[in-house]
N, C-alpha and C positions, 0 to 999 in steps of 0.2 A: 787476260788480254782480250781486247775487243775483236769482233769479226774482221774489221778492216786491218787491224794489226796482224792478225793471224794470216790473212791473205797475203799481206806484204811480205811476211817472213817466207812463205812458201814460194811466192813468185820470184823472190830474189834467188832462191836456190835453183828453181826450175829454169830461170833465164840463162844460167850458166850452161845448161844442157840443151837450150833451145826447145824445151818441152812445155807442153800446155797443161795448165791446172784445170781439172774437172772438179768443181765444188759439189760434193755429194750431199744433196739437200733433202734426202728422203726423211720423212717424219717431221721436218722443220716447218714452222709457220712462214707464211708469205712475208711477214715483217722481217724475219731474219734474212730471207733471200734478197729483199729490197736493200737491206744494209750492205750486203755483199755487192749487189748491183751498183749501188751508189759509190762503192769503193772501186768500181771498174771491172768487176767480174761479169763475164758474159756466158761462160760455159758452165752449165749446171747438169748434174747427173741424178736421175731418179730410177728406182727399181720397181715401181708399181705403176701400171698404165693409168689407172683411175686418178691417182694423185698427180701424176705428171700432166695429164690432160687438164685437170682443174687448175693447176698452177699456171700452165701455159695460157689459159683463158684469162686469168686474173692479172698476170704480170706483164711487164713491158715486152713488146713484140720483137725486139732485137736480141732477146735471149736465145742462145743456141742450146737446145734441149738434147741431152744424151740419154738414151735408154740403156741402162747398164745392168738391169736385172734380167732374170729368166723371162722370156717373152712367149706367151701362148699365142697360137695362130689366130684364135678368135678375137684377140685384142688388137691386132695390128691395125685394123681399120680406124681405130681411135687416134693413132699416132701418125698415120700416113700423110695427113695434110700438112704437117708442120715439122716433124722430128728432124733434127739436124744430123744425128748419127745414131745408128743402132749398134751397140758394142757386142751384143750377146746372141749373135746368130749361130745356132748350134745344130741345125739340121737342114737338109735339102727342102723338106716340106715347109719349113718356116720361111726359107728364102723364096720359095715359089709364091707364098702368100704375100710376102712383102712386095714382090714384083707385081702381083695382081692388083694390090691396093695402090701401088705407085702409078700404075697405068690409069686407074680410075681418077687419080688426083693430078694426072698429067705432070708427074715428077719423075726424076731419077733419085732414088733414095740411097744414100751412102751407108754402107754396112761394114762391120768388122766380123770376121769369122772367129768364134770363140774356140780355143784349142784347150784340150784337157792336158794340163802339164803337171798337176798336183798328185801327190800320193794320198788322195782322199776321194772316196767314192761319192761324196755328197756334191761334188762340183760337176758342172756340165762341160761339154765341148767335144769337138772332133778329135779323133786320133790322127796321127800323121797319115796313115793309110786312107782313112775316110776323107781327109782334107784333099789329098791329091786325086782321089776317086771323084770327088765332087768337081774340082776345078778342071778336070780333064773330060768331063762328061758333056755330050751334046746338049743335054737338058740345061746345063748351066750356061752354056754358050748362047742359048736361046733367050735368056733373061736379059732383056734390053733396058729395063727400068730400075735395075739395081746396079750399084757399083761397089765392088769390094776394094776398100781403101786401106786395108791392113788386117792385123790380127789382135785378139785380146786373150789374155790368160790370167789366171789367178794362181799364185803359188800356194804351196802347202802352208797351213797355219802352224808354224813351228819356230823355235828359236834358233834352229840350225841354219846359220847364214850361208854355209856352203851349199846346202840343199836348195835353198831359195835361189841362190845365184845360178846354180845349175839348171833349175827349171826355167828361169828367165832367159838364160843363154840358149836353151833349147828352142824357145819361141823365136828369138832373134835369128837363129840358124834356119828355122823353117821359113821365116820371112825372106831371107837371102836365097833360099832354095826356090821359093815361088817366083821371086824376081827373075831368076836365071832360067827357069823352066816353063813358066806359064805365060803365054803370049796373048791371052784372051783380051778382047777389047773392053770387057767390063771388069778388069782387074788392074788396079793401080796401087801398088804397095807403097803407102806413104806413112802409115801410122802403126805404132805398137802401143796398145793400151795395156800397160802393166804397172803394178805398184799401187799400194794403198798406204794409209797412215803408218802401218807397222813395218813396211818393207820398201817404201818408195826410193830410198837412197840406193839400195842395191839395184832396183829396177832402172833407175837413171843411169847407173854405171854400166848396165847391160844393154842400154840403147832405147829405153822407153821414150816415146814422144808425147804420151798422155798419162798423167798420174791422177788417180781418183782418191781424193781426200775429203772426208766428211767431218768426223767428230773433232779432229784437231783444228778445224776452222769454226764450226758452229757449236761445239760443246757436245756433251753426251747426248745420244739419241733419245727421243721420247717414243716409247713403244706402246703407249697407252691405247692408241687407236689402231694398232697393227697386230 
């Protein structure tokens, strides 16, 4: 199937849940992204800052760029002028840096807090205790150039559908808890970024508003330069 046909297939499914498709375009050439763009796709996700910045420079300016990979503090400055949403905020120090760079660019940058929900040590994210510690802190309240618009989580890489469902349900419950308990002016819980090619259907059933799909749209990834 072509890129446009693949996009249409997933959009049809996501529309039933009023969820948004983030086309994960990491390692893909600009020509592939343009094909998706011409088919109406505007939200693209990248996991490496250098690649994201280069693509943003070369491709149409109305693309909404999503940073979905682990983000180092010293790279934030390259994204701050234009990034639409940072999905992978996993520490107070990173949030502080995003706020600092947002001030320099006279922007408010939307962010998702990444929560550790998987039974895998290789994944990043806040624990529930750390999450509420951050959101209740005076330091967080002072950050006026960031806005927390939701949560992101990655489920365990397993065939156990019940485990995956439980992990996504945990994230949804945390979102509800934050909505009821956190009244900070820089928190507006609107988005749940969860679900990828292998588990997006369960994620949608559990309340995902953003699904990150790459290889099922663009084909197998090319790791030659990564």
